[in-house]
Each structure stands twice: as structure tokens, then as C-alpha cells.
GUDO-894448 format. One record per atom (N, C-alpha, C): x negated, y negated, z negated; residue number from 1; residue in one letter; atom name. Coordinates in nm, 3 decimals. Layout:
! GUDO-894448
       xx       yy       zz  zamar  tigu  zami
        X        Y        Z    NUM     a    CA
...
***
This chain:
! GUDO-894448
       xx       yy       zz  zamar  tigu  zami
   -8.640    2.492    0.085      1     m     N
   -8.633    2.463    0.227      1     m    CA
   -8.591    2.589    0.302      1     m     C
   -8.506    2.572    0.398      2     n     N
   -8.464    2.682    0.485      2     n    CA
   -8.587    2.744    0.551      2     n     C
   -8.593    2.878    0.556      3     k     N
   -8.709    2.949    0.612      3     k    CA
   -8.734    2.909    0.757      3     k     C
   -8.630    2.893    0.837      4     q     N
   -8.649    2.854    0.976      4     q    CA
   -8.706    2.713    0.988      4     q     C
   -8.655    2.621    0.907      5     l     N
   -8.709    2.485    0.911      5     l    CA
   -8.855    2.483    0.867      5     l     C
   -8.889    2.568    0.768      6     f     N
   -9.030    2.579    0.727      6     f    CA
   -9.114    2.627    0.844      6     f     C
   -9.070    2.733    0.911      7     e     N
   -9.148    2.790    1.022      7     e    CA
   -9.158    2.693    1.140      7     e     C
   -9.055    2.613    1.162      8     l     N
   -9.063    2.513    1.268      8     l    CA
   -9.171    2.410    1.237      8     l     C
   -9.193    2.382    1.109      9     s     N
   -9.287    2.277    1.069      9     s    CA
   -9.432    2.323    1.054      9     s     C
   -9.458    2.452    1.066     10     v     N
   -9.595    2.503    1.052     10     v    CA
   -9.681    2.444    1.164     10     v     C
   -9.801    2.396    1.131     11     p     N
   -9.890    2.343    1.235     11     p    CA
   -9.918    2.444    1.346     11     p     C
   -9.946    2.393    1.461     12     f     N
   -9.979    2.475    1.577     12     f    CA
  -10.125    2.515    1.571     12     f     C
  -10.160    2.626    1.635     13     p     N
  -10.302    2.661    1.646     13     p    CA
  -10.378    2.545    1.710     13     p     C
  -10.499    2.525    1.667     14     i     N
  -10.578    2.411    1.713     14     i    CA
  -10.590    2.408    1.865     14     i     C
  -10.597    2.524    1.930     15     n     N
  -10.612    2.525    2.076     15     n    CA
  -10.485    2.480    2.149     15     n     C
  -10.374    2.461    2.078     16     q     N
  -10.251    2.412    2.141     16     q    CA
  -10.233    2.262    2.122     16     q     C
  -10.325    2.200    2.050     17     i     N
  -10.320    2.055    2.030     17     i    CA
  -10.394    1.990    2.146     17     i     C
  -10.333    1.890    2.205     18     h     N
  -10.395    1.815    2.315     18     h    CA
  -10.430    1.676    2.264     18     h     C
  -10.537    1.622    2.315     19     w     N
  -10.588    1.494    2.267     19     w    CA
  -10.597    1.394    2.381     19     w     C
  -10.558    1.270    2.353     20     v     N
  -10.565    1.162    2.449     20     v    CA
  -10.650    1.052    2.386     20     v     C
  -10.743    1.001    2.463     21     n     N
  -10.827    0.892    2.414     21     n    CA
  -10.742    0.768    2.396     21     n     C
  -10.742    0.713    2.276     22     k     N
  -10.664    0.591    2.252     22     k    CA
  -10.752    0.467    2.243     22     k     C
  -10.877    0.480    2.287     23     g     N
  -10.967    0.365    2.288     23     g    CA
  -11.045    0.353    2.159     23     g     C
  -11.157    0.283    2.165     24     k     N
  -11.243    0.261    2.049     24     k    CA
  -11.282    0.391    1.981     24     k     C
  -11.295    0.498    2.059     25     g     N
  -11.341    0.626    2.005     25     g    CA
  -11.234    0.709    1.937     25     g     C
  -11.114    0.656    1.923     26     g     N
  -11.008    0.730    1.858     26     g    CA
  -10.934    0.821    1.955     26     g     C
  -10.874    0.924    1.900     27     e     N
  -10.796    1.017    1.982     27     e    CA
  -10.658    1.035    1.920     27     e     C
  -10.560    1.059    2.006     28     l     N
  -10.423    1.080    1.963     28     l    CA
  -10.385    1.225    1.993     28     l     C
  -10.336    1.294    1.892     29     a     N
  -10.297    1.435    1.907     29     a    CA
  -10.153    1.444    1.954     29     a     C
  -10.127    1.539    2.045     30     h     N
   -9.989    1.563    2.088     30     h    CA
   -9.975    1.708    2.133     30     h     C
   -9.851    1.749    2.150     31     l     N
   -9.819    1.886    2.191     31     l    CA
   -9.764    1.888    2.333     31     l     C
   -9.775    2.001    2.396     32     n     N
   -9.715    2.025    2.526     32     n    CA
   -9.569    2.064    2.502     32     n     C
   -9.478    2.014    2.583     33     a     N
   -9.335    2.046    2.565     33     a    CA
   -9.310    2.196    2.574     33     a     C
   -9.386    2.266    2.657     34     r     N
   -9.368    2.412    2.669     34     r    CA
   -9.402    2.483    2.539     34     r     C
   -9.502    2.434    2.466     35     d     N
   -9.537    2.493    2.337     35     d    CA
   -9.427    2.467    2.234     35     d     C
   -9.365    2.350    2.242     36     v     N
   -9.253    2.319    2.153     36     v    CA
   -9.135    2.411    2.183     36     v     C
   -9.108    2.435    2.310     37     m     N
   -8.999    2.526    2.349     37     m    CA
   -9.027    2.668    2.297     37     m     C
   -9.151    2.712    2.311     38     k     N
   -9.187    2.846    2.263     38     k    CA
   -9.171    2.854    2.112     38     k     C
   -9.206    2.749    2.039     39     r     N
   -9.188    2.749    1.893     39     r    CA
   -9.040    2.765    1.860     39     r     C
   -8.955    2.692    1.929     40     l     N
   -8.812    2.704    1.906     40     l    CA
   -8.764    2.846    1.938     40     l     C
   -8.809    2.901    2.051     41     d     N
   -8.773    3.039    2.087     41     d    CA
   -8.818    3.137    1.980     41     d     C
   -8.942    3.125    1.935     42     d     N
   -9.000    3.219    1.839     42     d    CA
   -8.933    3.212    1.702     42     d     C
   -8.895    3.091    1.660     43     v     N
   -8.842    3.073    1.524     43     v    CA
   -8.691    3.093    1.517     43     v     C
   -8.617    3.031    1.608     44     v     N
   -8.471    3.041    1.598     44     v    CA
   -8.409    3.127    1.708     44     v     C
   -8.487    3.159    1.811     45     g     N
   -8.436    3.238    1.923     45     g    CA
   -8.383    3.147    2.032     45     g     C
   -8.407    3.188    2.155     46     g     N
   -8.367    3.107    2.270     46     g    CA
   -8.218    3.076    2.277     46     g     C
   -8.136    3.163    2.220     47     e     N
   -7.991    3.142    2.222     47     e    CA
   -7.945    3.046    2.113     47     e     C
   -8.037    3.004    2.027     48     n     N
   -7.999    2.920    1.912     48     n    CA
   -8.053    2.779    1.920     48     n     C
   -8.092    2.737    2.039     49     w     N
   -8.124    2.596    2.059     49     w    CA
   -8.089    2.557    2.201     49     w     C
   -8.060    2.430    2.219     50     k     N
   -8.028    2.378    2.351     50     k    CA
   -8.058    2.228    2.352     50     k     C
   -8.089    2.179    2.470     51     d     N
   -8.115    2.036    2.480     51     d    CA
   -8.037    1.977    2.596     51     d     C
   -8.013    1.849    2.587     52     e     N
   -7.943    1.775    2.690     52     e    CA
   -8.017    1.643    2.707     52     e     C
   -8.055    1.614    2.831     53     i     N
   -8.123    1.488    2.860     53     i    CA
   -8.024    1.396    2.931     53     i     C
   -8.012    1.276    2.878     54     i     N
   -7.924    1.174    2.935     54     i    CA
   -8.013    1.054    2.970     54     i     C
   -7.991    0.998    3.086     55     y     N
   -8.071    0.881    3.126     55     y    CA
   -7.988    0.754    3.112     55     y     C
   -8.053    0.654    3.057     56     s     N
   -7.996    0.521    3.047     56     s    CA
   -8.100    0.426    3.106     56     s     C
   -8.083    0.390    3.231     57     g     N
   -8.186    0.313    3.299     57     g    CA
   -8.312    0.398    3.311     57     g     C
   -8.425    0.345    3.266     58     n     N
   -8.552    0.417    3.270     58     n    CA
   -8.580    0.493    3.141     58     n     C
   -8.481    0.503    3.055     59     t     N
   -8.498    0.570    2.927     59     t    CA
   -8.430    0.706    2.929     59     t     C
   -8.504    0.808    2.885     60     a     N
   -8.448    0.943    2.869     60     a    CA
   -8.412    0.963    2.723     60     a     C
   -8.293    1.010    2.698     61     i     N
   -8.247    1.041    2.563     61     i    CA
   -8.227    1.191    2.556     61     i     C
   -8.291    1.255    2.459     62     c     N
   -8.276    1.400    2.441     62     c    CA
   -8.192    1.427    2.318     62     c     C
   -8.086    1.503    2.337     63     n     N
   -8.007    1.556    2.227     63     n    CA
   -8.049    1.701    2.211     63     n     C
   -8.120    1.732    2.105     64     l     N
   -8.168    1.867    2.079     64     l    CA
   -8.081    1.927    1.969     64     l     C
   -8.019    2.040    1.999     65     s     N
   -7.933    2.109    1.903     65     s    CA
   -7.994    2.242    1.866     65     s     C
   -7.996    2.270    1.736     66     v     N
   -8.050    2.396    1.683     66     v    CA
   -7.944    2.456    1.592     66     v     C
   -7.920    2.586    1.610     67     r     N
   -7.824    2.655    1.524     67     r    CA
   -7.899    2.710    1.403     67     r     C
   -7.861    2.661    1.286     68     i     N
   -7.920    2.704    1.160     68     i    CA
   -7.807    2.745    1.067     68     i     C
   -7.814    2.868    1.017     69     n     N
   -7.707    2.921    0.930     69     n    CA
   -7.570    2.906    0.996     69     n     C
   -7.562    2.942    1.124     70     d     N
   -7.439    2.940    1.202     70     d    CA
   -7.379    2.800    1.222     70     d     C
   -7.458    2.698    1.199     71     e     N
   -7.411    2.561    1.220     71     e    CA
   -7.504    2.493    1.321     71     e     C
   -7.444    2.429    1.423     72     w     N
   -7.524    2.355    1.521     72     w    CA
   -7.556    2.218    1.463     72     w     C
   -7.683    2.185    1.461     73     i     N
   -7.732    2.056    1.414     73     i    CA
   -7.799    1.988    1.532     73     i     C
   -7.761    1.864    1.560     74     t     N
   -7.817    1.791    1.672     74     t    CA
   -7.895    1.670    1.623     74     t     C
   -8.014    1.654    1.679     75     k     N
   -8.098    1.538    1.651     75     k    CA
   -8.140    1.482    1.786     75     k     C
   -8.153    1.351    1.793     76     s     N
   -8.180    1.285    1.920     76     s    CA
   -8.298    1.190    1.909     76     s     C
   -8.363    1.169    2.023     77     d     N
   -8.466    1.066    2.033     77     d    CA
   -8.480    1.030    2.180     77     d     C
   -8.554    0.924    2.206     78     a     N
   -8.563    0.871    2.342     78     a    CA
   -8.706    0.835    2.378     78     a     C
   -8.728    0.817    2.507     79     s     N
   -8.859    0.775    2.557     79     s    CA
   -8.840    0.704    2.690     79     s     C
   -8.922    0.604    2.712     80     g     N
   -8.927    0.539    2.842     80     g    CA
   -9.014    0.620    2.936     80     g     C
   -9.021    0.576    3.060     81     e     N
   -9.104    0.644    3.158     81     e    CA
   -9.250    0.642    3.116     81     e     C
   -9.323    0.746    3.155     82     t     N
   -9.464    0.756    3.123     82     t    CA
   -9.548    0.727    3.247     82     t     C
   -9.679    0.713    3.229     83     n     N
   -9.768    0.683    3.340     83     n    CA
   -9.785    0.801    3.434     83     n     C
   -9.755    0.922    3.388     84     f     N
   -9.772    1.042    3.469     84     f    CA
   -9.635    1.104    3.491     84     f     C
   -9.594    1.120    3.615     85     e     N
   -9.462    1.173    3.649     85     e    CA
   -9.356    1.106    3.562     85     e     C
   -9.331    0.981    3.591     86     a     N
   -9.254    0.893    3.504     86     a    CA
   -9.126    0.953    3.447     86     a     C
   -9.037    1.004    3.532     87     e     N
   -8.909    1.055    3.482     87     e    CA
   -8.928    1.184    3.403     87     e     C
   -9.010    1.277    3.456     88     k     N
   -9.035    1.402    3.385     88     k    CA
   -9.105    1.374    3.252     88     k     C
   -9.199    1.282    3.253     89     g     N
   -9.270    1.245    3.131     89     g    CA
   -9.177    1.189    3.026     89     g     C
   -9.082    1.108    3.070     90     a     N
   -8.985    1.050    2.976     90     a    CA
   -8.900    1.159    2.912     90     a     C
   -8.852    1.255    2.992     91     s     N
   -8.767    1.361    2.936     91     s    CA
   -8.847    1.453    2.845     91     s     C
   -8.972    1.487    2.884     92     s     N
   -9.055    1.573    2.798     92     s    CA
   -9.086    1.504    2.666     92     s     C
   -9.120    1.376    2.673     93     t     N
   -9.153    1.303    2.551     93     t    CA
   -9.031    1.288    2.461     93     t     C
   -8.915    1.259    2.520     94     a     N
   -8.792    1.250    2.439     94     a    CA
   -8.762    1.383    2.373     94     a     C
   -8.780    1.495    2.446     95     f     N
   -8.758    1.628    2.390     95     f    CA
   -8.852    1.653    2.272     95     f     C
   -8.980    1.624    2.290     96     k     N
   -9.077    1.647    2.181     96     k    CA
   -9.045    1.560    2.060     96     k     C
   -9.004    1.436    2.085     97     r     N
   -8.969    1.346    1.974     97     r    CA
   -8.845    1.397    1.899     97     r     C
   -8.747    1.449    1.972     98     a     N
   -8.629    1.505    1.905     98     a    CA
   -8.668    1.627    1.822     98     a     C
   -8.759    1.710    1.874     99     a     N
   -8.805    1.829    1.801     99     a    CA
   -8.878    1.791    1.673     99     a     C
   -8.948    1.678    1.675    100     v     N
   -9.017    1.630    1.555    100     v    CA
   -8.917    1.612    1.441    100     v     C
   -8.796    1.574    1.474    101     k     N
   -8.693    1.553    1.371    101     k    CA
   -8.650    1.683    1.304    101     k     C
   -8.684    1.797    1.368    102     f     N
   -8.664    1.928    1.307    102     f    CA
   -8.794    1.976    1.241    102     f     C
   -8.897    1.893    1.241    103     g     N
   -9.024    1.927    1.178    103     g    CA
   -9.132    1.977    1.274    103     g     C
   -9.097    1.999    1.400    104     v     N
   -9.193    2.054    1.497    104     v    CA
   -9.299    1.948    1.529    104     v     C
   -9.422    1.975    1.488    105     g     N
   -9.533    1.885    1.517    105     g    CA
   -9.533    1.755    1.438    105     g     C
   -9.444    1.740    1.342    106     r     N
   -9.437    1.615    1.266    106     r    CA
   -9.568    1.583    1.195    106     r     C
   -9.637    1.686    1.152    107     y     N
   -9.763    1.667    1.079    107     y    CA
   -9.866    1.588    1.161    107     y     C
   -9.855    1.592    1.293    108     l     N
   -9.952    1.521    1.378    108     l    CA
   -9.949    1.371    1.352    108     l     C
   -9.833    1.319    1.311    109     y     N
   -9.821    1.177    1.280    109     y    CA
   -9.897    1.139    1.153    109     y     C
   -9.930    1.239    1.071    110     y     N
   -9.996    1.212    0.944    110     y    CA
  -10.146    1.241    0.946    110     y     C
  -10.197    1.277    1.062    111     l     N
  -10.342    1.300    1.071    111     l    CA
  -10.414    1.169    1.043    111     l     C
  -10.526    1.175    0.970    112     p     N
  -10.601    1.051    0.945    112     p    CA
  -10.657    0.995    1.076    112     p     C
  -10.682    0.865    1.079    113     n     N
  -10.734    0.802    1.200    113     n    CA
  -10.865    0.865    1.244    113     n     C
  -10.939    0.925    1.152    114     s     N
  -11.068    0.985    1.186    114     s    CA
  -11.052    1.124    1.250    114     s     C
  -10.931    1.178    1.250    115     a     N
  -10.910    1.313    1.305    115     a    CA
  -10.932    1.313    1.455    115     a     C
  -10.992    1.420    1.502    116     n     N
  -11.010    1.441    1.645    116     n    CA
  -11.020    1.591    1.667    116     n     C
  -11.042    1.630    1.790    117     r     N
  -11.045    1.772    1.825    117     r    CA
  -11.150    1.851    1.748    117     r     C
  -11.250    1.783    1.693    118     n     N
  -11.356    1.851    1.618    118     n    CA
  -11.345    1.831    1.467    118     n     C
  -11.244    1.759    1.423    119     n     N
  -11.234    1.721    1.283    119     n    CA
  -11.088    1.720    1.239    119     n     C
  -11.032    1.839    1.219    120     i     N
  -10.892    1.851    1.179    120     i    CA
  -10.886    1.897    1.034    120     i     C
  -10.812    1.825    0.948    121     p     N
  -10.803    1.866    0.808    121     p    CA
  -10.739    2.005    0.795    121     p     C
  -10.776    2.077    0.691    122     s     N
  -10.726    2.215    0.676    122     s    CA
  -10.574    2.220    0.663    122     s     C
  -10.511    2.119    0.602    123     w     N
  -10.366    2.121    0.588    123     w    CA
  -10.295    2.111    0.723    123     w     C
  -10.370    2.071    0.829    124     a     N
  -10.312    2.059    0.961    124     a    CA
  -10.340    2.183    1.047    124     a     C
  -10.372    2.293    0.982    125     t     N
  -10.390    2.421    1.050    125     t    CA
  -10.285    2.518    0.996    125     t     C
  -10.247    2.619    1.072    126     p     N
  -10.144    2.711    1.023    126     p    CA
  -10.179    2.775    0.889    126     p     C
  -10.302    2.824    0.871    127     d     N
  -10.339    2.888    0.746    127     d    CA
  -10.346    2.790    0.630    127     d     C
  -10.407    2.674    0.652    128     g     N
  -10.417    2.573    0.547    128     g    CA
  -10.282    2.522    0.503    128     g     C
  -10.190    2.505    0.595    129     y     N
  -10.056    2.458    0.565    129     y    CA
   -9.983    2.560    0.477    129     y     C
   -9.989    2.687    0.517    130     r     N
   -9.920    2.791    0.439    130     r    CA
   -9.980    2.803    0.299    130     r     C
  -10.113    2.793    0.289    131     e     N
  -10.179    2.800    0.158    131     e    CA
  -10.134    2.685    0.069    131     e     C
  -10.127    2.564    0.126    132     k     N
  -10.087    2.447    0.049    132     k    CA
   -9.943    2.461    0.001    132     k     C
   -9.854    2.508    0.087    133     k     N
   -9.713    2.523    0.050    133     k    CA
   -9.694    2.635   -0.053    133     k     C
   -9.781    2.736   -0.051    134     a     N
   -9.770    2.848   -0.145    134     a    CA
   -9.819    2.809   -0.284    134     a     C
   -9.907    2.709   -0.289    135     a     N
   -9.967    2.670   -0.418    135     a    CA
   -9.870    2.599   -0.509    135     a     C
***
């Protein structure tokens, strides 16, 4: 695996994970778009990624491009309006979803249903992830 793609996929520190109550005692983990931007800046450099948001009705489509080995790679995803700041929420969510396609925060989709802010598996932490990949 490319070193940059590996570093993009490393779990975030636990204090950067945000949780939303999804009912029946369950919680859904997600990232702040600003933390995703900082990860891109830190791993590939601010000059090596760019995004474009296109609106189609109430849907925001994000084309996220990352330069890896001197080649621009673009991945896209979309989101409808959200309950909080509808248009901004749609663009932020589309951006985060496109970043997932580069590995950023993808591990959050694989957390067990029992995971919550007080119960995160070791593989979903930066140190546990690196240890598992090194083994």
C-alpha cells in the first residue's frame, strides 16, 4: 500500500471522534470536516488536494482530488441536505464521504454496533491500528 494512502487511513485520535445518538442507546461515530481537511493537509500537503462541490437540486456532490505519485486521482460522493445548516451540511457530508473513498475515516463504518465513546476497539485507535498492520 502506498505510504500516503496508509497514513490517510490511520484512525483519528479518540477525542476527534464525534458521536450522535441513533436511538435505542446506540451511537453513530463521525468526523468533523475540518479534521478531515487537516488530515489531508498533514499527509499529502495542502497543495496536493482540492475539492469541488457541485449542486444538483438539494444534493451536494463533492469531487475530491488528491495528488499521489504525481498523479491526480479524483473520487466523488454526494449528500442531501442535513437537519443542521442544510446546504453547508450537505457539502460537508459529501466532502467527508468522498474522503472515505481515500480511506479517511473508513474504519468508522466497521465499528461494532456496541461501540460508543466509552467502548472503542483497539484496532480503531491510531496505536492499535499501526500495531495490527505491523503484525
